[in-house]
C-alpha positions in Angstrom: 66.7 67.7 119.1 68.1 71.0 120.2 66.8 74.4 119.1 69.2 76.9 117.6 68.8 79.2 120.6 70.0 76.3 122.9 73.0 75.8 120.6 73.7 79.6 120.7 73.8 79.5 124.5 75.9 76.3 124.6 78.4 77.5 122.0 78.3 81.2 122.7 77.6 82.0 119.1 75.3 84.5 117.3 72.1 83.4 115.6 73.5 83.9 112.1 76.6 81.8 112.9 74.5 78.9 114.1 72.2 79.2 111.1 75.2 79.2 108.7 76.7 76.2 110.5 73.5 74.2 110.2 72.8 75.2 106.6 76.3 75.0 105.2 78.8 73.6 107.7 76.5 70.7 108.7 75.9 69.6 105.1 78.8 67.2 105.1 77.7 65.7 108.5 74.2 65.4 107.2 75.4 63.6 104.1 77.3 61.2 106.3 74.2 60.6 108.3 75.4 62.2 111.5 73.0 65.1 111.9 69.4 65.7 111.0 67.2 68.8 110.8 63.6 68.7 111.6 61.0 71.5 111.2 58.5 71.9 113.9 56.1 74.4 115.4 52.6 75.3 114.3 53.9 76.9 111.1 56.9 74.6 110.6 59.3 77.6 110.7 61.4 76.3 113.7 64.3 74.0 113.0 65.5 71.3 115.4 69.0 70.0 115.1 70.1 66.7 116.4 72.5 63.7 116.1 71.3 60.6 114.4 72.0 57.2 116.0 75.0 57.0 113.7 76.1 60.5 114.7 75.9 59.5 118.4 78.0 56.4 117.7 80.6 58.5 115.9 80.7 61.1 118.7 81.2 58.5 121.3 84.0 56.9 119.3 85.7 60.3 118.8 85.5 61.0 122.5 87.1 57.6 123.3 89.9 58.3 120.8 90.5 61.8 122.1 90.5 60.6 125.7 93.1 57.9 124.7 95.3 60.6 123.1 95.1 62.8 126.2 96.0 59.9 128.4 98.9 58.7 126.2 100.4 62.2 125.4 99.7 64.0 128.7 98.5 62.0 131.7 100.9 59.0 131.3 103.9 61.2 131.7 102.8 62.7 135.0 104.1 61.6 138.4 101.8 60.5 141.2 101.9 64.0 142.9 101.0 65.7 139.7 98.2 63.3 139.0 96.7 63.9 142.5 96.9 67.7 142.0 95.2 67.5 138.6 92.5 65.2 139.9 91.7 67.5 142.9 91.6 70.6 140.6 89.4 68.8 138.1 86.9 67.6 140.8 86.8 71.1 142.2 86.2 72.6 138.8 83.4 70.2 138.0 81.7 70.7 141.4 81.9 74.5 140.9 80.5 74.4 137.3 77.9 71.7 138.0 76.9 71.8 141.7 73.9 69.5 141.1 76.3 66.6 140.6 76.7 66.1 144.3 79.6 68.4 145.1 79.6 71.1 147.7 76.7 73.5 147.5 77.3 76.9 145.8 76.1 78.8 148.9 79.2 77.7 150.9 77.5 74.9 152.9 79.0 71.5 152.4 
């Protein structure tokens, strides 16, 4: 489960936008069994939002389909030199954004 403030930070959205998405935009996903809301906290006023097992399966499936489309429509048309450049750029970007994944440290020491 994720709290709405965690979603606001991850999505860069205002509180009322997240609340509206959960209340109204998420209704279809909830009906399909992909998301669930839970209330927690001492007074039950906090709302947690999370994917159900079915929602996680659907998300994984969508990621695989999307990845296949990117490969077919973009990556398969690249030459070896272009592929090497994109790989190097991608790895540098991931290392910069997520230094804890084992890339160079953010303080300049490798």
